[in-house]
C-alpha positions in Angstrom: 81.3 115.0 95.3 83.4 117.5 97.1 82.2 120.4 94.9 78.6 119.4 95.4 79.2 119.3 99.1 80.9 122.7 99.2 78.0 124.3 97.2 75.5 123.0 99.7 77.7 123.9 102.7 78.6 127.5 101.6 75.3 128.3 99.8 77.3 129.0 96.6 76.3 127.9 93.1 78.5 125.1 91.8 80.0 127.1 89.0 81.1 129.8 91.5 83.1 127.4 93.7 86.7 128.7 93.9 89.9 126.9 94.8 90.0 129.1 97.9 86.8 127.4 99.2 88.7 124.1 99.3 90.3 124.8 102.7 91.2 122.4 105.5 88.0 123.1 107.5 85.7 122.4 104.5 87.7 119.3 103.4 87.6 117.9 107.0 83.8 118.5 107.1 83.5 116.7 103.8 85.4 113.7 105.1 83.2 113.6 108.2 80.2 113.8 106.0 81.3 110.7 104.0 81.6 108.6 107.2 78.7 110.0 109.2 76.0 110.5 106.5 77.0 108.4 103.6 78.2 105.5 105.7 81.6 105.2 104.0 84.3 103.2 105.7 87.6 104.7 107.0 89.4 103.2 104.0 87.0 104.9 101.6 87.4 108.2 103.5 91.2 108.0 103.1 90.9 107.2 99.4 88.8 110.3 98.9 91.3 112.4 100.8 94.1 111.0 98.6 92.2 112.1 95.5 91.7 115.6 96.8 95.3 115.9 97.8 96.5 114.7 94.4 94.5 117.3 92.6 95.6 120.1 94.9 99.2 119.2 94.7 99.0 119.3 90.9 97.2 122.7 91.1 99.6 124.3 93.6 102.3 125.6 91.2 99.6 127.5 89.2 97.8 128.9 92.2 100.6 130.2 94.5 98.2 132.8 95.9 96.4 129.9 97.6 99.6 128.2 98.7 98.8 128.5 102.4 95.2 127.1 102.0 96.4 124.2 99.8 99.3 123.4 102.1 97.0 123.0 105.1 94.8 120.6 103.1 97.8 118.6 102.0 98.8 118.3 105.7 95.5 116.6 106.7 96.5 113.1 107.8 94.7 109.9 106.8 92.5 108.5 109.5 94.0 105.5 111.3 91.8 102.4 111.8 92.4 98.9 113.0 92.8 96.2 110.3 90.2 93.4 110.8 91.4 89.8 111.2 91.4 87.7 108.0 88.3 85.5 107.7 88.7 82.1 106.2 86.8 78.8 106.2 87.6 75.7 108.2 87.9 72.4 106.4 84.4 71.4 107.5 83.0 74.7 106.2 84.9 74.4 102.9 83.4 70.9 102.4 79.9 72.1 103.2 80.2 75.0 100.7 81.6 72.8 97.9 78.8 70.3 98.4 76.1 73.1 98.4 75.5 73.5 94.6 72.8 71.4 93.1 74.7 69.1 90.8 71.6 67.8 89.1 71.7 71.1 87.1 74.3 72.6 84.8 74.7 75.7 86.8 75.2 73.7 90.0 77.9 71.5 88.3 79.6 74.7 87.0 79.5 76.4 90.5 80.8 73.2 92.1 83.8 73.1 89.8 84.4 76.9 90.3 84.3 76.5 94.1 86.7 73.6 94.1 89.2 75.5 91.9 88.9 78.7 93.9 89.4 77.1 97.3 92.4 75.0 96.1 94.2 77.7 94.1 93.3 80.9 95.8 92.8 82.8 92.6 91.4 86.3 92.8 87.9 86.9 91.6 89.2 88.9 88.6 91.5 86.0 87.7 88.7 83.4 88.0 86.3 85.4 85.7 88.9 85.8 83.0 89.9 82.1 82.7 89.5 80.4 79.3 90.0 76.8 78.1 93.6 77.6 77.2 94.5 78.5 80.7 94.0 75.1 82.3 96.0 71.9 81.7 94.9 68.6 83.2 97.6 66.3 82.0 101.0 65.7 83.6 101.9 68.6 85.8 98.3 69.8 85.8 98.0 73.6 86.5 96.0 76.7 85.8 97.6 79.9 84.4 96.3 83.3 85.0 97.3 87.0 84.7 97.1 88.8 88.0 97.8 92.2 89.3 100.5 94.2 87.5 99.9 91.9 84.5 102.1 89.3 86.1 101.4 85.8 84.8 101.7 82.8 87.2 100.8 79.1 87.1 99.2 77.3 90.0 99.4 73.5 90.3 96.2 71.5 90.7 95.6 68.6 93.1 94.3 65.3 91.9 90.9 66.0 93.4 90.7 69.3 91.5 91.8 67.6 88.3 89.1 65.0 88.6 86.4 67.6 89.1 87.6 69.8 86.3 87.9 66.9 83.9 84.3 66.0 84.4 83.2 69.6 84.2 85.2 70.4 81.0 83.7 67.4 79.2 80.3 69.0 79.6 81.5 72.6 79.2 82.9 72.1 75.7 79.4 71.4 74.4 78.5 75.0 75.1 79.4 78.2 73.2 82.2 80.6 74.1 85.8 80.1 75.4 85.2 81.2 79.0 86.1 78.5 81.5 83.2 79.4 83.8 80.5 80.8 81.5 77.0 82.3 81.6 73.9 81.2 79.7 75.3 82.4 76.3 78.9 81.3 76.8 80.1 84.7 78.1 82.5 85.3 81.0 80.7 85.6 84.3 81.0 89.0 86.0 82.4 89.4 89.5 78.9 90.4 90.8 77.5 87.2 89.3 80.1 85.1 91.2 79.4 86.9 94.5 75.7 86.4 94.0 76.1 82.6 93.3 78.4 82.3 96.3 75.8 84.0 98.6 73.2 81.4 97.5 75.6 78.5 98.2 76.7 79.9 101.6 73.0 80.0 102.6 72.6 76.4 101.5 75.8 75.3 103.3 74.6 76.9 106.5 71.9 74.3 106.9 74.6 71.6 107.2 77.4 73.6 108.8 76.0 76.2 111.2 79.3 78.0 111.8 79.5 79.3 108.2 76.4 81.4 108.8 78.3 83.5 111.3 81.0 84.5 108.7 80.9 87.1 106.0 81.9 84.9 103.1 83.0 86.5 99.8 85.1 85.2 96.9 88.1 86.7 98.6 87.4 84.6 101.7 88.0 81.5 99.5 91.4 83.0 98.6 92.2 83.4 102.3 91.1 79.8 102.8 93.6 78.5 100.3 96.4 80.5 101.9 95.5 79.2 105.4 95.3 75.6 104.2 98.8 75.9 102.8 100.0 77.5 106.0 98.5 74.9 108.3 100.2 72.2 106.3 103.6 73.8 106.9 104.2 75.6 103.6 106.7 78.4 104.0 105.2 81.9 103.9 107.4 83.0 101.0 106.1 80.1 98.9 102.5 81.1 99.8 103.3 84.6 98.6 104.4 83.2 95.2 101.3 81.0 95.2 99.0 83.9 95.7 100.8 86.2 93.3 101.9 88.7 96.1 104.8 90.9 95.0 106.0 91.2 98.6 105.9 88.7 101.4 104.6 91.5 103.7 101.2 91.1 102.1 101.2 87.4 103.2 102.3 88.0 106.8 98.7 88.7 107.8 98.0 84.9 107.5 100.5 84.3 110.3 98.5 86.5 112.6 95.3 84.8 111.6 96.4 81.3 112.4 95.9 80.7 116.1 97.3 77.2 115.8 100.7 78.6 115.0 100.5 81.0 118.0 99.4 78.1 120.3 102.3 76.0 119.2 104.6 78.8 119.9 103.3 79.3 123.4 103.4 75.6 124.1 107.1 75.6 123.4 107.6 78.2 126.1 106.1 76.1 128.9 108.3 74.4 131.5 109.5 70.9 130.4 107.4 69.2 133.1 104.2 71.0 132.0 101.8 69.2 129.7 100.6 71.4 126.8 97.0 72.6 126.9 94.6 75.0 128.8 95.1 75.1 132.6 92.5 73.2 134.5 92.3 73.9 138.3 91.9 71.1 140.8 88.3 70.3 141.7 88.5 71.5 145.3 90.7 74.5 144.7 87.9 77.0 145.4 87.0 75.3 148.7 90.6 75.4 149.8 90.9 79.1 149.0 87.8 79.8 151.0 89.5 78.4 154.1 92.5 80.8 153.9 
């Protein structure tokens, strides 16, 4: 992409682009082009910059005659941008979404089981799509086992509600071909795009019963956030939530603390004077009239 951009910008044929053309000015113009014309996000812009810097850092020892040019490109800082607040579903929204699939059809019963499992366990979309029969145990100590990032294997316990749903689903699923837990028409594993597509359909259906869900950008990762926020609101320690989600460091889980306004409200309530009732301040009915007399 950078070479094509440089060829158009400099009026040079692609095969004649030299490493000297990759200077700080041209690279900055390329990054601006990504955001302004291609509509890429700031995160994508920074990822492209990291790729360019990695290649130039590798090329530097062999092209010391361009050391000054390359060093200035390596000094281009990534663009800072505010991180958006985590989006998650309320209990009412979760219930509406789980009830959305048409359970008179096989695909609806499959999607219902998938949503129940996803919202309760918080598995990543890649972890959900790779599940097989052997990964779920519904007896004593019911749990689902998956392989997540870094090839780390973890087991997540299942609630009695999830066990009941999965028991009914598996009884029907075993009559179909393949070993994928959530399968397509021919028994193959569903793709991430297929899951997102099905979720979009069910969100639209759920919006008819729960209007607030229509205002949210709901993805499969939103269901993961929902599982984490459910644990947090029930008083589960943040380090346990990190283990539950398969985070290698608890810093990745700290974002849920910022997203939970109930925790912040409880903290500010504890800072009120002892004789003050918790809650939002409500002025006296005649306070404005009294102020007008001053």
